[in-house]
All heavy atoms as an XYZ file, in Angstrom:
983
protein
N      87.781    128.354     83.359
C      88.596    128.206     84.532
C      87.845    127.428     85.615
O      88.416    126.566     86.264
C      88.999    129.597     85.029
C      89.831    129.578     86.262
S      91.451    128.939     85.847
C      92.368    129.480     87.203
N      86.562    127.757     85.811
C      85.769    127.088     86.823
C      85.603    125.605     86.495
O      85.658    124.750     87.386
C      84.411    127.775     86.927
C      83.580    127.175     88.002
C      82.266    127.871     88.133
N      81.480    127.041     89.023
C      80.659    127.474     89.902
N      80.447    128.746     90.003
N      80.011    126.662     90.670
N      85.404    125.252     85.216
C      85.273    123.849     84.814
C      86.556    123.088     85.118
O      86.532    121.936     85.511
C      84.926    123.739     83.339
C      83.522    124.102     83.006
C      83.247    123.881     81.549
C      81.814    124.258     81.205
N      81.524    124.028     79.797
N      87.691    123.761     84.930
C      88.983    123.109     85.174
C      89.160    122.810     86.666
O      89.643    121.752     87.039
C      90.110    124.008     84.674
C      91.439    123.345     84.746
C      92.468    124.133     83.985
N      93.683    123.371     83.939
C      94.867    123.879     84.028
N      95.016    125.190     84.132
N      95.928    123.118     83.997
N      88.763    123.734     87.537
C      88.863    123.526     88.982
C      87.961    122.374     89.405
O      88.360    121.513     90.181
C      88.516    124.827     89.751
C      89.604    125.870     89.510
C      88.354    124.554     91.242
C      89.291    127.244     90.070
N      86.747    122.338     88.887
C      85.821    121.246     89.198
C      86.391    119.927     88.704
O      86.336    118.916     89.403
C      84.422    121.528     88.600
C      83.776    122.702     89.328
C      83.544    120.289     88.696
C      82.481    123.174     88.723
N      86.964    119.913     87.518
C      87.558    118.701     86.964
C      88.720    118.218     87.818
O      88.839    117.035     88.112
C      88.023    118.965     85.530
O      88.663    117.834     85.010
N      89.592    119.142     88.250
C      90.737    118.780     89.094
C      90.239    118.277     90.449
O      90.715    117.265     90.959
C      91.701    119.971     89.254
C      92.387    120.259     87.914
C      92.739    119.690     90.334
C      93.206    121.529     87.906
N      89.255    118.942     91.028
C      88.691    118.530     92.320
C      88.083    117.136     92.217
O      88.280    116.297     93.099
C      87.617    119.511     92.787
O      88.168    120.781     93.005
N      87.350    116.902     91.146
C      86.753    115.579     90.933
C      87.818    114.505     90.800
O      87.684    113.402     91.333
N      88.900    114.819     90.097
C      89.991    113.855     89.931
C      90.656    113.539     91.262
O      90.976    112.380     91.558
C      91.045    114.395     88.950
O      90.472    114.551     87.666
N      90.868    114.568     92.076
C      91.493    114.363     93.383
C      90.600    113.491     94.263
O      91.070    112.556     94.907
C      91.812    115.716     94.052
C      92.943    116.417     93.281
C      92.192    115.525     95.520
C      93.204    117.842     93.719
N      89.321    113.781     94.288
C      88.383    112.978     95.079
C      88.379    111.531     94.578
O      88.403    110.590     95.380
C      86.964    113.592     95.039
C      86.964    114.907     95.822
C      85.935    112.624     95.601
C      85.698    115.717     95.691
N      88.380    111.330     93.287
C      88.401    109.984     92.704
C      89.665    109.239     93.142
O      89.597    108.081     93.565
C      88.328    110.068     91.173
C      88.393    108.742     90.504
C      87.307    107.887     90.515
C      89.553    108.328     89.859
C      87.360    106.648     89.904
C      89.613    107.090     89.244
C      88.520    106.246     89.267
N      90.816    109.879     93.094
C      92.073    109.239     93.491
C      92.052    108.879     94.975
O      92.468    107.789     95.364
C      93.277    110.158     93.145
C      93.436    110.224     91.623
C      94.553    109.663     93.811
C      94.413    111.280     91.143
N      91.536    109.780     95.795
C      91.442    109.505     97.232
C      90.529    108.305     97.485
O      90.856    107.419     98.279
C      90.958    110.755     97.999
C      92.054    111.825     97.982
C      90.565    110.405     99.429
C      91.608    113.180     98.509
N      89.392    108.251     96.791
C      88.454    107.142     96.973
C      89.086    105.811     96.558
O      88.909    104.803     97.238
C      87.159    107.387     96.179
C      86.343    108.559     96.694
S      85.861    108.391     98.416
C      84.693    107.072     98.284
N      89.819    105.805     95.467
C      90.504    104.586     95.025
C      91.520    104.158     96.081
O      91.633    102.981     96.413
C      91.197    104.800     93.650
C      90.166    105.027     92.558
C      92.115    103.642     93.306
C      89.283    103.841     92.272
N      92.262    105.121     96.612
C      93.254    104.822     97.646
C      92.623    104.224     98.885
O      93.109    103.246     99.442
N      91.524    104.796     99.336
C      90.829    104.286    100.524
C      90.298    102.887    100.260
O      90.452    101.980    101.073
C      89.690    105.238    100.939
C      90.290    106.540    101.479
C      88.778    104.587    101.962
C      89.266    107.634    101.723
N      89.670    102.686     99.132
C      89.128    101.375     98.790
C      90.237    100.342     98.695
O      90.111     99.233     99.201
C      88.347    101.439     97.462
O      87.341    102.441     97.574
C      87.730    100.110     97.133
N      91.339    100.701     98.086
C      92.468     99.781     97.954
C      93.040     99.400     99.300
O      93.361     98.243     99.546
N      93.158    100.347    100.215
C      93.688    100.058    101.546
C      92.755     99.133    102.310
O      93.190     98.216    102.980
C      93.885    101.345    102.342
S      95.250    102.360    101.709
N      91.459     99.365    102.227
C      90.508     98.497    102.913
C      90.520     97.097    102.341
O      90.397     96.130    103.067
C      89.093     99.080    102.846
C      88.945    100.276    103.761
O      89.700    100.438    104.709
N      87.969    101.118    103.458
N      90.661     96.973    101.046
C      90.701     95.648    100.431
C      91.939     94.894    100.878
O      91.896     93.685    101.094
C      90.676     95.772     98.912
N      93.049     95.590    101.059
C      94.284     94.938    101.489
C      94.168     94.425    102.917
O      94.787     93.441    103.284
C      95.455     95.901    101.374
N      93.349     95.056    103.753
C      93.185     94.641    105.139
C      92.211     93.484    105.286
O      92.128     92.892    106.346
C      92.705     95.818    105.979
C      93.760     96.888    106.170
C      93.226     97.999    107.032
C      94.253     99.105    107.187
N      93.736    100.210    108.001
N      91.459     93.174    104.274
C      90.453     92.122    104.353
C      91.130     90.760    104.283
O      91.342     90.219    103.222
C      89.428     92.274    103.236
N      91.497     90.241    105.458
C      92.127     88.932    105.527
C      91.244     88.014    106.348
O      90.369     88.464    107.072
C      93.523     89.014    106.175
O      93.373     89.537    107.505
C      94.467     89.891    105.386
N      91.500     86.742    106.252
C      90.728     85.793    107.035
C      91.663     85.060    107.978
O      92.876     85.065    107.812
C      90.011     84.812    106.111
O      90.959     84.083    105.362
N      91.078     84.462    108.984
C      91.866     83.701    109.938
C      92.459     82.485    109.247
O      91.849     81.921    108.342
C      90.995     83.258    111.108
C      90.572     84.431    111.956
O      91.291     85.411    112.076
N      89.403     84.343    112.546
N      93.641     82.053    109.697
C      94.242     80.859    109.095
C      93.406     79.626    109.424
O      92.829     79.527    110.511
C      95.616     80.791    109.755
C      95.476     81.554    111.034
C      94.443     82.610    110.772
N      93.329     78.729    108.482
C      92.619     77.478    108.728
C      93.497     76.576    109.585
O      94.727     76.731    109.609
C      92.289     76.750    107.410
O      93.523     76.338    106.803
C      91.481     77.630    106.466
N      92.907     75.619    110.270
C      93.713     74.670    111.046
C      94.727     73.945    110.163
O      95.864     73.717    110.583
C      92.690     73.696    111.622
C      91.406     74.440    111.617
C      91.477     75.388    110.456
N      94.317     73.633    108.956
C      95.229     72.944    108.034
C      96.435     73.817    107.692
O      97.556     73.317    107.586
C      94.477     72.520    106.768
C      93.484     71.388    106.971
C      92.160     71.810    107.621
O      91.884     73.028    107.720
O      91.406     70.912    108.041
N      96.221     75.129    107.525
C      97.334     76.046    107.255
C      98.280     76.120    108.445
O      99.501     76.075    108.285
C      96.813     77.448    106.926
C      96.129     77.552    105.597
C      95.393     78.877    105.432
O      94.888     79.460    106.393
N      95.327     79.363    104.202
N      97.716     76.231    109.638
C      98.540     76.303    110.844
C      99.350     75.018    110.991
O     100.549     75.057    111.252
C      97.673     76.563    112.096
C      98.504     76.482    113.366
C      96.979     77.915    111.999
N      98.700     73.880    110.801
C      99.394     72.601    110.939
C     100.473     72.438    109.864
O     101.552     71.927    110.157
C      98.407     71.433    110.886
C      99.081     70.110    111.133
C      99.392     69.718    112.428
C      99.437     69.284    110.083
C     100.042     68.520    112.663
C     100.087     68.088    110.308
C     100.391     67.704    111.603
O     101.040     66.520    111.831
N     100.198     72.874    108.637
C     101.198     72.733    107.573
C     102.419     73.610    107.836
O     103.525     73.273    107.431
C     100.604     73.026    106.197
O     100.361     74.405    106.048
N     102.230     74.742    108.550
C     103.359     75.605    108.912
C     104.237     74.970    109.991
O     105.430     75.231    110.058
C     102.875     76.973    109.397
C     102.328     77.830    108.272
O     102.582     77.516    107.090
O     101.635     78.813    108.579
N     103.630     74.159    110.867
C     104.368     73.513    111.961
C     103.628     72.242    112.351
O     102.634     72.284    113.078
C     104.470     74.458    113.159
C     105.161     73.825    114.359
O     105.685     72.692    114.258
O     105.180     74.480    115.423
N     104.119     71.088    111.879
C     103.399     69.850    112.164
C     103.653     69.321    113.575
O     103.195     68.234    113.917
C     103.672     68.775    111.101
C     105.131     68.406    111.005
O     105.937     68.811    111.823
N     105.464     67.638    109.994
N     104.335     70.106    114.415
C     104.489     69.773    115.834
C     103.631     70.678    116.718
O     103.758     70.641    117.939
C     105.960     69.900    116.262
C     106.821     68.853    115.603
O     106.491     67.673    115.592
N     107.922     69.284    115.023
N     102.781     71.489    116.107
C     101.983     72.462    116.842
C     100.997     71.758    117.785
O     100.408     70.734    117.441
C     101.251     73.425    115.875
C     100.202     72.704    115.041
C     100.656     74.597    116.613
N     100.861     72.320    118.971
C      99.896     71.846    119.967
C      98.703     72.788    119.887
O      98.763     73.923    120.361
C     100.548     71.876    121.346
C      99.615     71.423    122.472
O      98.441     71.106    122.205
O     100.087     71.422    123.630
N      97.619     72.327    119.269
C      96.466     73.197    119.043
C      95.171     72.402    119.133
O      95.177     71.170    119.067
C      96.557     73.871    117.673
C      96.405     72.930    116.511
S      96.556     73.818    114.931
C      95.786     72.633    113.831
N      94.080     73.134    119.299
C      92.744     72.538    119.173
C      91.827     73.560    118.508
O      92.175     74.732    118.374
C      92.192     72.048    120.524
C      91.834     73.136    121.497
C      90.573     73.715    121.495
C      92.756     73.566    122.446
C      90.244     74.709    122.398
C      92.427     74.560    123.359
C      91.176     75.124    123.337
N      90.661     73.084    118.086
C      89.702     73.922    117.363
C      88.452     74.121    118.222
O      87.886     73.159    118.737
C      89.285     73.280    116.016
C      90.495     72.775    115.234
C      88.429     74.241    115.196
C      91.583     73.775    115.016
N      88.039     75.391    118.343
C      86.813     75.741    119.054
C      86.129     76.852    118.271
O      86.752     77.869    117.974
C      87.124     76.192    120.484
C      85.951     76.781    121.211
C      84.818     76.013    121.491
C      85.942     78.105    121.617
C      83.732     76.546    122.163
C      84.869     78.661    122.285
C      83.760     77.873    122.554
O      82.677     78.412    123.211
N      84.869     76.645    117.929
C      84.094     77.598    117.127
C      84.843     77.982    115.854
O      84.912     79.150    115.480
C      83.715     78.829    117.951
C      82.745     78.514    119.063
C      82.259     79.742    119.819
O      82.886     80.826    119.735
O      81.230     79.603    120.509
N      85.437     76.982    115.208
C      86.160     77.124    113.942
C      87.381     78.049    114.038
O      87.858     78.550    113.029
C      85.228     77.600    112.821
C      84.100     76.615    112.569
O      84.372     75.397    112.587
O      82.956     77.047    112.369
N      87.875     78.263    115.236
C      89.069     79.076    115.468
C      90.155     78.166    116.052
O      89.877     77.309    116.889
C      88.791     80.228    116.462
C      87.678     81.137    115.954
C      90.055     81.009    116.780
C      88.056     82.033    114.814
N      91.391     78.394    115.620
C      92.533     77.654    116.134
C      92.975     78.272    117.453
O      93.112     79.489    117.563
C      93.709     77.696    115.122
C      94.952     77.050    115.702
C      93.319     77.043    113.810
N      93.214     77.436    118.453
C      93.801     77.844    119.726
C      95.106     77.081    119.885
O      95.134     75.852    119.772
C      92.860     77.540    120.897
C      91.712     78.512    120.976
C      90.595     78.373    120.164
C      91.759     79.591    121.849
C      89.549     79.280    120.219
C      90.716     80.503    121.907
C      89.616     80.336    121.091
O      88.586     81.243    121.144
N      96.192     77.823    120.132
C      97.530     77.246    120.194
C      98.063     77.332    121.622
O      97.906     78.360    122.290
C      98.477     77.969    119.214
C      98.007     77.707    117.783
C      99.914     77.521    119.395
C      98.860     78.338    116.723
N      98.731     76.259    122.059
C      99.345     76.230    123.382
C     100.248     77.451    123.542
O     101.154     77.677    122.750
C     100.150     74.945    123.556
C     100.704     74.793    124.956
O     101.123     75.743    125.596
N     100.708     73.566    125.433
N      99.967     78.247    124.585
C     100.690     79.497    124.790
C     101.472     79.491    126.105
O     101.866     80.545    126.598
C      99.709     80.664    124.765
N     101.728     78.309    126.664
C     102.418     78.217    127.949
C     103.813     78.830    127.898
O     104.329     79.288    128.920
C     102.490     76.759    128.395
N     104.441     78.872    126.720
C     105.786     79.428    126.592
C     105.820     80.840    126.017
O     106.893     81.365    125.747
C     106.651     78.501    125.725
C     106.915     77.176    126.411
O     106.980     77.153    127.655
O     107.045     76.161    125.715
N     104.665     81.462    125.827
C     104.600     82.838    125.321
C     104.860     83.781    126.492
O     104.200     83.679    127.542
C     103.229     83.115    124.667
C     103.101     84.571    124.260
C     103.009     82.185    123.480
N     105.828     84.677    126.334
C     106.275     85.531    127.442
C     105.145     86.239    128.173
O     105.033     86.159    129.384
C     107.308     86.557    126.958
C     108.661     85.926    126.688
O     108.952     84.848    127.244
O     109.431     86.510    125.898
N     104.294     86.955    127.433
C     103.265     87.727    128.121
C     102.256     86.813    128.817
O     101.705     87.176    129.854
C     102.570     88.730    127.201
C     101.602     88.166    126.204
C     101.853     87.826    124.920
C     100.206     87.889    126.417
N     100.719     87.351    124.309
C      99.692     87.383    125.207
C      99.343     88.020    127.504
C      98.359     86.995    125.055
C      98.010     87.646    127.345
C      97.541     87.144    126.136
N     102.060     85.613    128.287
C     101.129     84.666    128.901
C     101.746     84.097    130.183
O     101.061     83.947    131.200
C     100.754     83.542    127.911
C      99.910     82.476    128.574
C     100.017     84.133    126.709
N     103.052     83.796    130.150
C     103.732     83.266    131.341
C     103.667     84.244    132.505
O     103.654     83.822    133.661
C     105.209     82.966    131.031
C     105.419     81.750    130.173
C     106.862     81.309    130.142
C     107.751     82.253    129.397
N     109.111     81.737    129.180
N     103.603     85.519    132.199
C     103.587     86.544    133.245
C     102.190     86.886    133.744
O     102.040     87.773    134.571
C     104.276     87.818    132.737
C     105.738     87.583    132.432
O     106.408     86.816    133.114
N     106.242     88.232    131.396
N     101.188     86.196    133.247
C      99.797     86.458    133.631
C      99.236     85.287    134.440
O      99.699     84.161    134.333
C      98.920     86.641    132.389
C      99.210     87.862    131.577
C      98.706     89.143    132.219
O      97.672     89.120    132.899
O      99.376     90.167    132.042
N      98.224     85.591    135.222
C      97.447     84.563    135.910
C      96.037     84.649    135.355
O      95.464     85.735    135.276
C      97.426     84.823    137.425
O      98.769     84.861    137.895
C      96.661     83.738    138.139
N      95.501     83.515    134.941
C      94.162     83.497    134.348
C      93.201     82.771    135.276
O      93.506     81.686    135.776
C      94.195     82.813    132.980
C      95.127     83.480    132.016
C      96.384     82.959    131.761
C      94.767     84.652    131.385
C      97.253     83.585    130.889
C      95.630     85.292    130.509
C      96.875     84.756    130.263
N      92.049     83.377    135.486
C      91.019     82.751    136.302
C      90.192     81.810    135.446
O      89.776     82.170    134.337
C      90.105     83.812    136.924
C      90.830     84.671    137.948
O      91.754     84.153    138.615
O      90.479     85.860    138.070
N      89.957     80.608    135.950
C      89.151     79.607    135.243
C      87.690     80.014    135.284
O      87.139     80.305    136.336
C      89.345     78.234    135.894
C      88.590     77.120    135.194
C      88.989     75.764    135.747
C      88.037     75.331    136.798
N      88.265     73.937    137.233
N      87.088     80.050    134.099
C      85.672     80.377    133.978
C      84.840     79.113    133.777
O      85.191     78.028    134.243
N      83.781     79.260    133.016
C      82.864     78.147    132.764
C      83.484     77.097    131.858
O      84.250     77.414    130.944
C      81.580     78.669    132.085
C      80.762     79.554    133.002
O      80.871     79.409    134.239
O      80.019     80.408    132.478
N      83.117     75.852    132.089
C      83.512     74.752    131.209
C      82.729     74.909    129.913
O      81.513     75.095    129.933
C      83.188     73.409    131.852
C      83.571     72.223    131.023
C      83.149     70.919    131.758
N      83.505     69.750    131.025
C      82.788     69.216    130.027
N      81.649     69.783    129.655
N      83.191     68.130    129.402
N      83.430     74.867    128.770
C      82.747     75.063    127.493
C      82.735     73.799    126.627
O      82.049     73.763    125.624
C      83.352     76.240    126.701
C      84.851     76.057    126.489
C      83.050     77.552    127.395
C      85.472     77.088    125.571
N      83.500     72.794    127.020
C      83.503     71.554    126.252
C      84.717     70.710    126.560
O      85.438     70.962    127.534
N      84.931     69.713    125.688
C      86.087     68.842    125.852
C      86.563     68.331    124.502
O      85.803     68.307    123.529
C      85.791     67.685    126.797
C      84.774     66.701    126.290
C      84.495     65.597    127.297
O      84.246     65.896    128.475
O      84.526     64.431    126.883
N      87.815     67.937    124.473
C      88.424     67.434    123.246
C      87.760     66.105    122.884
O      87.648     65.207    123.718
C      89.950     67.260    123.419
C      90.609     68.606    123.770
C      90.574     66.629    122.184
C      90.390     69.713    122.772
N      87.316     65.990    121.629
C      86.630     64.772    121.192
C      87.507     63.871    120.321
O      87.253     62.672    120.226
C      85.341     65.122    120.440
O      85.641     65.911    119.305
N      88.510     64.457    119.667
C      89.444     63.688    118.830
C      90.851     64.206    119.069
O      91.049     65.410    119.196
C      89.103     63.814    117.339
C      87.747     63.267    116.937
C      87.659     61.757    116.967
O      88.697     61.072    116.792
O      86.550     61.242    117.189
N      91.819     63.300    119.097
C      93.209     63.684    119.330
C      94.089     63.133    118.222
O      93.729     62.160    117.558
C      93.674     63.139    120.684
O      94.980     63.581    120.963
N      95.247     63.765    118.034
C      96.178     63.311    117.004
C      95.743     63.681    115.597
O      96.227     63.119    114.617
N      94.862     64.641    115.476
C      94.337     65.047    114.176
C      95.402     65.836    113.413
O      96.088     66.677    113.979
C      93.060     65.896    114.344
C      92.000     65.126    115.146
C      92.490     66.342    112.999
C      91.563     63.815    114.530
N      95.505     65.562    112.118
C      96.476     66.274    111.277
C      95.843     66.876    110.018
O      96.513     67.591    109.284
C      97.618     65.325    110.849
O      97.067     64.238    110.116
C      98.379     64.801    112.061
N      94.578     66.573    109.764
C      93.871     67.143    108.606
C      92.376     67.042    108.844
O      91.925     66.343    109.755
C      94.258     66.420    107.314
O      93.852     65.074    107.372
N      91.611     67.733    108.005
C      90.147     67.726    108.117
C      89.688     68.021    109.545
O      88.900     67.288    110.131
C      89.567     66.394    107.628
C      89.868     66.140    106.169
O      89.854     67.112    105.388
O      90.144     64.983    105.810
N      90.193     69.111    110.099
C      89.895     69.486    111.476
C      88.439     69.900    111.648
O      87.863     70.541    110.784
C      90.787     70.658    111.904
C      92.233     70.292    112.067
C      93.103     70.368    111.000
C      92.721     69.892    113.302
C      94.444     70.054    111.150
C      94.061     69.572    113.452
C      94.924     69.655    112.383
N      87.876     69.541    112.797
C      86.543     69.953    113.206
C      86.630     70.528    114.616
O      87.650     70.366    115.303
C      85.587     68.763    113.203
C      85.370     68.223    111.815
O      84.917     68.938    110.932
N      85.716     66.966    111.597
N      85.549     71.166    115.062
C      85.518     71.669    116.430
C      85.797     70.545    117.409
O      85.327     69.418    117.236
C      84.172     72.321    116.734
C      84.049     73.665    116.046
O      84.981     74.457    116.010
N      82.887     73.927    115.480
N      86.597     70.850    118.406
C      87.020     69.955    119.490
C      88.039     68.913    119.053
O      88.340     67.994    119.789
C      85.834     69.315    120.200
C      84.938     70.362    120.782
C      83.644     70.627    120.421
C      85.266     71.318    121.787
N      83.158     71.699    121.140
C      84.142     72.139    121.995
C      86.417     71.580    122.544
C      84.121     73.178    122.908
C      86.400     72.630    123.453
C      85.255     73.406    123.632
N      88.620     69.062    117.856
C      89.753     68.233    117.435
C      91.026     68.861    117.985
O      91.140     70.082    118.077
C      89.865     68.175    115.908
C      88.807     67.293    115.264
O      88.085     66.588    115.998
O      88.714     67.318    114.028
N      91.996     68.015    118.340
C      93.278     68.488    118.861
C      94.412     67.725    118.215
O      94.235     66.579    117.774
C      93.333     68.307    120.377
N      95.563     68.350    118.175
C      96.752     67.674    117.666
C      97.463     66.919    118.779
O      98.046     65.871    118.529
C      97.739     68.670    117.024
O      98.071     69.678    117.982
C      97.140     69.299    115.775
N      97.423     67.433    120.007
C      98.174     66.840    121.118
C      97.302     66.494    122.318
O      97.443     65.417    122.896
C      99.316     67.798    121.560
C     100.037     67.268    122.782
C     100.294     68.035    120.414
N      96.425     67.394    122.723
C      95.606     67.160    123.912
C      94.831     65.850    123.789
O      94.263     65.559    122.739
C      94.616     68.310    124.123
C      95.191     69.637    124.586
C      94.122     70.718    124.536
C      95.770     69.512    125.985
N      94.779     65.071    124.860
C      94.055     63.806    124.803
C      92.537     63.990    124.796
O      92.018     65.007    125.284
C      94.506     63.068    126.055
C      95.110     64.079    126.950
C      95.506     65.249    126.112
N      91.849     63.001    124.259
C      90.390     62.984    124.260
C      89.908     63.105    125.702
O      90.471     62.484    126.612
C      89.862     61.676    123.615
C      88.359     61.532    123.821
C      90.211     61.643    122.143
N      88.888     63.930    125.898
C      88.314     64.119    127.222
C      88.893     65.304    127.987
O      88.376     65.656    129.049
N      89.954     65.926    127.476
C      90.506     67.105    128.144
C      89.447     68.190    128.188
O      88.889     68.561    127.152
C      91.759     67.637    127.411
O      92.748     66.615    127.366
C      92.313     68.877    128.087
N      89.151     68.676    129.377
C      88.135     69.711    129.542
C      88.725     71.086    129.217
O      89.850     71.394    129.591
C      87.599     69.702    130.970
C      86.863     68.422    131.292
C      86.347     68.387    132.716
O      86.893     69.090    133.597
O      85.382     67.640    132.953
N      87.911     71.895    128.523
C      88.313     73.244    128.127
C      87.419     74.253    128.841
O      86.197     74.098    128.879
C      88.212     73.433    126.589
C      88.977     72.330    125.842
C      88.674     74.828    126.186
C      90.463     72.295    126.095
N      88.069     75.289    129.381
C      87.376     76.319    130.148
C      87.639     77.698    129.568
O      88.707     77.948    129.003
C      87.856     76.307    131.606
C      87.486     75.050    132.341
C      88.292     73.924    132.276
C      86.313     74.988    133.087
C      87.945     72.766    132.937
C      85.957     73.826    133.755
C      86.779     72.717    133.673
O      86.426     71.555    134.318
N      86.681     78.594    129.764
C      86.896     79.997    129.458
C      87.871     80.551    130.484
O      88.093     79.934    131.538
C      85.577     80.779    129.554
C      84.564     80.408    128.513
C      83.244     81.149    128.701
O      82.910     81.522    129.854
O      82.551     81.333    127.693
N      88.428     81.716    130.182
C      89.243     82.421    131.174
C      88.750     83.856    131.260
O      87.835     84.244    130.524
C      90.730     82.383    130.788
O      91.017     83.345    129.793
N      89.390     84.623    132.103
C      89.012     86.028    132.237
C      89.621     86.893    131.133
O      89.449     88.100    131.121
C      89.385     86.570    133.614
C      90.843     86.350    133.969
O      91.506     85.509    133.326
O      91.332     87.001    134.909
N      90.315     86.258    130.186
C      90.864     86.940    129.014
C      90.210     86.323    127.779
O      90.331     85.108    127.561
C      92.384     86.767    128.961
C      93.029     87.460    127.789
O      92.546     87.412    126.666
N      94.154     88.100    128.033
N      89.545     87.120    126.966
C      88.794     86.608    125.811
C      89.681     85.909    124.782
O      89.183     85.144    123.957
C      88.029     87.739    125.143
N      90.989     86.151    124.814
C      91.907     85.540    123.849
C      92.467     84.200    124.333
O      93.155     83.507    123.590
C      93.080     86.487    123.563
C      92.662     87.827    122.999
C      91.875     87.691    121.711
O      92.290     87.015    120.797
N      90.717     88.332    121.656
N      92.185     83.832    125.572
C      92.761     82.635    126.181
C      91.672     81.669    126.620
O      90.716     82.058    127.296
C      93.626     83.012    127.414
C      94.779     83.924    127.039
C      94.107     81.767    128.159
C      95.918     83.265    126.309
N      91.838     80.401    126.247
C      91.048     79.310    126.813
C      92.006     78.446    127.616
O      93.212     78.404    127.335
C      90.374     78.488    125.713
C      89.298     79.206    124.903
C      88.722     78.279    123.836
C      88.187     79.728    125.804
N      91.482     77.750    128.610
C      92.302     76.938    129.500
C      91.968     75.466    129.350
O      90.793     75.080    129.443
C      92.091     77.386    130.954
C      92.398     78.861    131.231
C      91.917     79.259    132.624
C      93.889     79.127    131.072
N      92.992     74.644    129.138
C      92.824     73.194    129.043
C      93.233     72.596    130.383
O      94.322     72.872    130.891
C      93.685     72.630    127.918
N      92.365     71.764    130.958
C      92.645     71.137    132.242
C      93.390     69.831    131.998
O      92.802     68.845    131.555
C      91.344     70.890    133.001
C      91.577     70.365    134.393
O      92.696     70.067    134.788
N      90.498     70.256    135.152
N      94.686     69.838    132.294
C      95.501     68.645    132.067
C      95.417     67.666    133.234
O      96.039     66.609    133.199
C      96.968     69.035    131.844
O      97.555     69.431    133.067
N      94.677     68.026    134.267
C      94.608     67.210    135.470
C      95.588     67.707    136.511
O      95.321     67.678    137.703
N      96.747     68.174    136.075
C      97.767     68.711    136.970
C      97.750     70.232    136.999
O      98.101     70.841    138.002
C      99.159     68.241    136.528
C      99.315     66.740    136.525
C     100.623     66.302    135.876
O     101.487     67.158    135.606
O     100.755     65.101    135.633
N      97.396     70.825    135.875
C      97.421     72.283    135.762
C      96.473     72.734    134.662
O      95.983     71.929    133.882
C      98.834     72.772    135.454
C      99.357     72.291    134.114
C     100.771     72.775    133.832
O     101.273     73.650    134.500
N     101.406     72.201    132.835
N      96.245     74.036    134.615
C      95.479     74.629    133.529
C      96.473     75.184    132.512
O      97.326     76.000    132.856
C      94.574     75.745    134.049
C      93.441     75.282    134.955
C      92.732     76.485    135.562
C      92.456     74.413    134.195
N      96.364     74.728    131.270
C      97.282     75.150    130.211
C      96.591     76.215    129.372
O      95.503     75.985    128.852
C      97.671     73.960    129.315
C      98.279     72.845    130.167
C      98.627     74.400    128.216
C      98.403     71.521    129.428
N      97.217     77.390    129.221
C      96.604     78.452    128.412
C      96.769     78.179    126.915
O      97.842     77.800    126.453
C      97.381     79.700    128.830
C      98.711     79.195    129.267
C      98.484     77.829    129.831
N      95.694     78.376    126.184
C      95.700     78.280    124.720
C      95.228     79.611    124.167
O      94.179     80.120    124.552
C      94.793     77.136    124.246
C      95.471     75.801    124.345
C      95.629     75.174    125.573
C      95.992     75.179    123.215
C      96.278     73.953    125.676
C      96.640     73.955    123.301
C      96.785     73.347    124.530
O      97.444     72.150    124.626
N      96.028     80.161    123.251
C      95.793     81.480    122.683
C      95.019     81.392    121.371
O      95.379     80.602    120.494
C      97.139     82.175    122.454
C      97.155     83.562    121.836
C      96.444     84.568    122.732
C      98.598     84.004    121.595
N      93.997     82.214    121.239
C      93.228     82.305    120.003
C      94.147     82.788    118.899
O      94.824     83.800    119.034
C      92.075     83.298    120.204
C      91.144     83.427    119.027
C      90.141     84.547    119.259
C      88.839     83.991    119.714
N      87.798     85.058    119.802
N      94.200     82.051    117.781
C      95.112     82.349    116.676
C      94.318     83.042    115.578
O      93.644     82.396    114.797
C      95.737     81.056    116.180
C      96.981     81.263    115.388
C      97.114     81.110    114.035
C      98.255     81.661    115.869
N      98.398     81.393    113.682
C      99.127     81.736    114.792
C      98.735     81.981    117.149
C     100.464     82.099    114.916
C     100.052     82.348    117.278
C     100.898     82.392    116.168
N      94.412     84.372    115.518
C      93.672     85.143    114.524
C      94.587     86.103    113.813
O      95.629     86.500    114.326
C      92.486     85.919    115.161
C      91.431     84.969    115.695
C      92.961     86.842    116.260
N      94.193     86.497    112.606
C      94.944     87.467    111.814
C      94.560     88.875    112.227
O      93.440     89.124    112.642
C      94.624     87.302    110.328
C      95.090     86.002    109.735
C      96.592     85.928    109.538
O      97.209     86.964    109.231
O      97.136     84.832    109.694
N      95.498     89.785    112.056
C      95.250     91.206    112.206
C      95.070     91.620    113.591
O      94.680     92.579    114.041
């Protein structure tokens, strides 16, 4: 009887461990590549910074309702009109030389269009 209880307990623990491992494996996703984002919408206004896609968020409701403080200048767009083989500081729409600034929100960078600061949202999974 005792061996049977130990066997059942071991089986239950094994099933729980498989379930936990399976759930964690399902959550292991990676950020979309710039090429994936562009292939989903070839009219997307985006740029690449630290291998992360930032998408124009001027029309996103929660972003429109926020005010972002301009932080330090972190760089500028080096290539424009890019549609493949993206590198850091490549953009699909922003012109070459557009200055990019940090904001007081870690998910938002600000592009200085000369007339206004345009918020760009970090595009990440999960």
